[in-house]
C-alpha positions in Angstrom: 11.9 -26.4 -15.6 12.3 -24.7 -18.8 9.5 -23.2 -21.2 7.3 -22.4 -18.5 4.5 -19.8 -19.9 3.4 -16.7 -17.7 0.9 -16.2 -15.3 -1.8 -13.8 -16.6 -4.0 -11.6 -15.0 -6.9 -10.3 -16.2 -9.6 -7.8 -14.7 -9.5 -9.1 -11.1 -12.2 -7.3 -9.3 -12.9 -7.8 -5.4 -15.5 -5.8 -3.2 -15.9 -5.9 -0.1 -19.1 -3.8 0.9 -19.0 -0.8 -0.3 -15.4 -0.8 -0.5 -13.3 -2.0 -3.8 -10.3 -4.0 -2.7 -8.9 -5.0 -5.9 -10.3 -2.5 -9.2 -9.6 -4.5 -12.4 -5.8 -5.4 -12.0 -4.2 -6.7 -15.4 -0.7 -7.7 -15.7 1.5 -10.5 -16.4 4.1 -12.5 -14.5 7.1 -14.2 -16.5 9.0 -17.1 -15.7 12.9 -17.1 -15.2 13.2 -13.9 -12.8 11.6 -12.7 -9.5 8.9 -10.2 -9.6 8.2 -8.4 -6.5 4.8 -7.6 -5.9 4.5 -4.1 -3.7 2.2 -1.7 -2.6 1.2 0.3 0.9 -0.8 -1.2 3.4 -4.3 -1.9 2.5 -3.9 -1.8 -1.3 -5.5 -5.2 -2.0 -1.9 -7.3 -2.5 -2.9 -10.6 0.2 -6.6 -9.8 -1.9 -4.8 -10.2 -5.1 -3.0 -13.3 -4.3 -6.3 -15.1 -2.8 -8.4 -13.8 -6.1 -5.4 -15.8 -8.2 -6.1 -18.9 -6.6 -9.4 -18.7 -6.5 -9.5 -18.5 -2.9 -11.6 -15.7 -2.9 -14.5 -14.8 -5.4 -14.7 -12.0 -7.3 -14.3 -11.0 -10.8 -11.9 -11.8 -13.7 -9.2 -14.5 -14.1 -5.8 -15.7 -13.4 -4.3 -18.9 -15.7 -1.3 -20.8 -15.2 0.4 -21.2 -19.1 -3.1 -20.8 -20.0 -5.1 -22.9 -17.3 -7.2 -21.5 -14.2 -6.0 -23.0 -10.7 -9.6 -24.5 -10.3 -8.9 -26.7 -13.5 -4.9 -27.6 -12.4 -4.8 -31.9 -12.6 -2.2 -31.8 -10.0 -2.4 -27.9 -8.2 0.3 -28.8 -5.3 2.7 -29.7 -8.5 2.0 -26.9 -10.5 1.8 -23.6 -8.2 3.5 -23.5 -4.8 1.8 -20.9 -2.4 2.5 -19.1 1.3 0.0 -16.9 2.1 0.0 -17.7 5.7 2.5 -19.4 7.7 0.0 -19.7 10.6 -1.7 -22.1 9.0 -0.9 -25.4 10.7 -2.2 -27.2 13.4 -0.1 -26.1 16.6 0.3 -30.0 17.9 1.5 -31.2 14.9 5.1 -31.6 14.0 6.7 -30.0 11.0 7.1 -33.7 9.6 3.6 -34.6 10.1 2.5 -31.6 8.9 4.2 -32.0 5.5 3.5 -35.6 5.5 -0.1 -35.0 5.5 0.1 -32.5 2.7 2.3 -34.5 0.7 -0.5 -37.3 1.2 -3.2 -35.4 0.1 -1.3 -34.4 -2.9 -0.1 -38.2 -3.8 3.5 -37.1 -2.9 6.3 -39.8 -1.8 7.6 -39.2 1.8 11.1 -38.6 1.1 9.8 -35.6 -0.7 8.7 -34.5 3.2 12.4 -34.8 4.3 14.0 -33.3 1.5 12.4 -30.1 1.5 12.9 -29.6 5.0 16.6 -29.9 4.2 16.1 -27.4 1.7 14.5 -25.1 4.2 16.8 -25.8 7.1 14.1 -27.6 9.2 15.6 -31.0 9.2 16.9 -30.4 12.9 13.6 -29.5 14.5 11.4 -31.7 11.9 10.0 -33.4 15.0 9.3 -30.6 16.7 5.6 -29.0 17.3 4.9 -26.0 14.9 3.3 -24.4 18.3 6.8 -24.0 20.0 8.8 -22.6 16.4 9.9 -19.5 16.4 7.8 -16.8 13.7 11.1 -17.4 11.2 11.1 -21.2 11.4 7.3 -21.2 10.4 8.0 -19.3 7.6 10.7 -21.3 6.6 7.6 -24.3 7.2 5.4 -22.6 5.1 8.1 -22.2 2.5 8.8 -25.9 2.5 4.7 -26.4 2.1 4.7 -24.6 -0.9 8.0 -26.2 -2.8 6.8 -29.9 -1.6 5.4 -30.4 -5.2 8.3 -29.1 -6.9 6.0 -26.3 -8.7 6.4 -23.9 -11.6 5.0 -21.2 -10.1 5.5 -19.9 -6.8 3.0 -17.4 -5.2 4.7 -16.2 -1.7 3.3 -13.1 0.5 5.9 -11.8 2.7 8.2 -14.6 2.5 10.8 -12.6 4.4 8.4 -12.5 7.4 10.0 -12.7 10.6 13.3 -14.1 9.4 16.6 -12.8 10.6 19.5 -11.0 8.5 21.0 -14.4 7.5 17.7 -16.5 6.8 16.8 -13.0 4.7 19.5 -13.8 2.8 19.2 -17.2 2.6 15.6 -16.7 1.2 17.0 -14.4 -1.5 19.5 -16.7 -2.4 16.8 -19.6 -2.7 14.4 -17.8 -4.6 16.6 -16.8 -7.1 17.8 -19.6 -8.0 14.6 -20.8 -8.4 13.8 -18.7 -10.8 16.7 -19.4 -12.5 15.8 -22.7 -12.8 13.1 -21.1 -15.2 10.0 -21.3 -12.5 7.8 -18.1 -12.2 8.0 -16.6 -8.9 5.8 -14.0 -7.8 6.7 -12.4 -4.5 5.3 -9.5 -1.9 7.6 -7.7 0.6 7.3 -4.4 2.8 11.1 -4.7 2.7 11.9 -2.4 -0.2 15.9 -2.5 -0.1 15.8 -6.3 0.0 13.5 -6.3 -2.9 15.6 -4.2 -5.0 18.2 -6.6 -4.6 16.1 -9.7 -5.0 13.4 -8.6 -8.0 14.2 -8.0 -11.7 10.3 -7.1 -12.6 7.8 -5.3 -10.3 4.0 -4.9 -10.3 2.9 -2.1 -8.2 -0.6 -1.2 -6.8 -2.4 1.3 -4.8 -5.7 1.0 -3.6 -6.6 -2.2 -5.7 -5.1 -0.3 -9.0 -2.4 -1.0 -11.1 0.1 1.5 -10.6 3.2 0.0 -12.8 4.2 -3.6 -14.0 7.7 -3.1 -15.6 11.5 -4.1 -14.7 12.7 -2.5 -11.5 15.3 -0.1 -13.4 12.3 1.0 -15.3 10.4 1.7 -12.4 13.0 3.9 -10.4 13.5 5.6 -13.7 10.2 6.8 -14.2 9.6 8.3 -10.7 12.9 9.7 -9.9 15.7 11.3 -11.0 19.6 10.9 -11.5 21.8 13.5 -10.1 25.3 14.2 -11.0 27.4 15.8 -7.7 30.3 17.6 -8.1 32.7 19.7 -5.9 34.8 22.0 -7.6 37.3 24.4 -6.6 35.1 27.2 -7.9 31.8 25.9 -7.8 29.9 28.7 -8.4 31.7 29.6 -11.5 30.8 25.6 -12.8 27.3 26.1 -11.6 27.1 29.2 -13.6 28.7 27.9 -16.7 26.1 24.7 -16.5 23.3 26.7 -16.2 24.1 28.6 -19.9 24.5 25.2 -21.4 21.1 24.3 -20.5 21.5 22.2 -17.0 20.1 22.7 -13.8 22.9 23.3 -11.0 23.1 24.3 -7.4 24.8 24.0 -4.5 23.5 21.8 -1.6 24.2 22.4 2.6 27.7 21.3 2.0 28.7 23.3 -0.6 28.7 20.8 -3.3 27.0 21.3 -6.5 24.3 19.2 -7.6 23.7 19.0 -11.4 20.1 17.6 -13.4 20.0 17.2 -16.9 23.5 16.6 -17.5 25.5 13.3 -16.9 28.7 12.9 -15.2 30.9 12.9 -18.3 29.3 15.7 -19.7 29.5 17.7 -16.4 33.4 16.8 -16.6 33.8 18.0 -20.0 32.5 21.8 -19.0 34.8 21.8 -15.9 37.3 20.6 -18.7 36.9 23.2 -21.2 37.3 26.0 -18.3 39.9 24.8 -16.9 38.3 24.1 -13.5 40.0 21.6 -11.0 37.4 19.1 -10.2 37.7 16.8 -7.0 34.8 14.9 -7.2 32.6 14.2 -9.7 29.5 11.1 -9.5 25.7 10.2 -10.4 23.8 9.7 -7.6 20.9 7.5 -8.3 17.5 7.3 -6.8 16.3 4.1 -4.9 13.7 1.7 -5.1 12.3 3.2 -1.8 12.5 6.5 -3.1 10.3 5.8 -6.5 8.3 3.7 -4.6 7.2 6.8 -2.5 6.4 8.9 -5.1 4.5 6.4 -7.6 2.5 5.7 -4.6 2.1 9.1 -2.9 -1.5 9.4 -3.8 -3.0 6.0 -3.2 -1.6 5.8 0.7 -4.6 4.7 2.7 -2.7 4.7 6.0 -0.8 7.7 7.1 1.0 8.2 10.3 1.5 12.2 11.6 4.9 13.4 10.8 7.3 13.4 14.1 
């Protein structure tokens, strides 16, 4: 799977009546890493994915190694997608559903059994899909996306309905697929999981691009790191740190919080003045913190504060 080109999205725009759901989105998705696609409810993530696959009409373009989806010689073998795990006939078994897709794409029957085994559905392959749990249907949707052994994966909320073991399994699978050189583009509302899964992010709000960058850069751009220190003479240490240009204050537990100096420099100030330090660590913000800051003015639906 080496040598895959990026997904290139240029100027996507989609209007529903007076509502501009997607407003001039442009970004790239590189191979070899999982790229997370984030945004508040109503941000336009699902619409963007549908535009990328040509399922909705709109302005702009999306290319896979320079080729639009509609122009691919073997779409199933190039791009695998999971947009709606419920898009299966409830009376058809998982095995028959995949055989139907495989036949339409000219894929061998053996591939059906391979992907059923890959996603853990081999034991229920003859069960009607209408009787499967949400998590099992999600696994079936992923099996369908993987049927053609595609180079590109576009997945809308792939962990939806999965239990903790299933989420862990999904994370390992997507990381492995990316490590094989594939392009993996996945949306999620599970920010703690996305922090463990993705290396790159595309973040949108109200249809517009907020950021397209590595996770670490996004967190650094929208939050700040703090040094937490406990010392015997915390007031004296705070005064010394402020004299040297740092911001320092005591929180509710009388622990000092320092901004502007790293932990090494805080320790050096304490040592120079012979102050005993009992705890010294860096407290970093999370992806959730950064996301809430970055999307604060782009959130369409807000609940009342409790």
